[in-house]
N, C-alpha and C positions, 0 to 999 in steps of 0.2 A: 497119173492121167493115162488113158489109153494111148497106144503107140501113135496113131495117126493124129490125135488131138495134140499130142506133144510135138509132132513134126509140124503141124499147122502153126503152132505157136513159135517154133523156131523160125519158120519161113516168114511169119509176120514180123518178128523182131529183127531179122536180117534185112528185110525190105525197108523197115522203118529206119534202121541205122544207115542203110545205103542212101535213102532219100535225104536224111540229115547230113550225111557226108557230102552229097552233091550240092546242097545249099550252103555249105560251109566254105565256099570259094575254092573248092578243089583241093584243099589241104587235108591229107589223110595221115592220121597218126594211129598206127595199129594198137597202141596201148589204150588210147581213148576209145577206139572202136570196140575193143574187147571189154573195157569197163562198161561201156554203154550196153553192150549185149548182155553182160552179166546182170545189170540192173533190169533190163527188159525180161530176161529169163526169170529173175526172181519174182517180178510182178506177175508174170504169166504162169508161174508154177511149173517151169520147165525143169525136169529132173536132170536131164543130160541132153545134149552136151553142155559144157560150160563155155564161158568166153575164151578160156585158155585152149579149148579144143578146136576153136575156129582158126583155120589157116588163112592168114591175111598176107598177101604178097602181090608183087607187080607182075602183070602179064603184058609185056610190051610197054605201051604208054599208059596203061590203066591199072588201077588197084582193084583187086577182087578179094572177096571173103568167101571161103569154101567151108561148108559143114559136111563132113563125111563121117557117119557113125552108124553103128549097128545096135539093135535092141532085140531082146528075146521075149517072146510072149507065149504063155501057155496055150496049147491047142486042145488036146484031149488027153486026160489022164496024165501020164508022165511024158507025153510027147510035147515038144516045144517047137516053136517056129522062129527062125532067125530072119530078121528084116533089116535090110540095108537102106540107109537114107542118104541122099545127096542133094545139097542145095548150094548154088553159087550165085552171088550177086556182084554186080559191078559197082564199086564205090566211087569212081571218078569218071 
């Protein structure tokens, strides 16, 4: 999938997991979040990142999931473009 479509699917999956985590009574299990993201990435044909690449940690009183990744796209001939992506969602 093109870079920005892939990013849109990552954002969509992370937002869906965040919504599901919030409706789960505030209980955050990083393993379950990663597994859920892997399932959503598979369904959405997300090539990368994988659930293991998503950083899930506490920031103060809240849990957050952070996707920081890079991708390379061909530009012209043998010239390529490096694109950096960042998405953070609050899980609790």
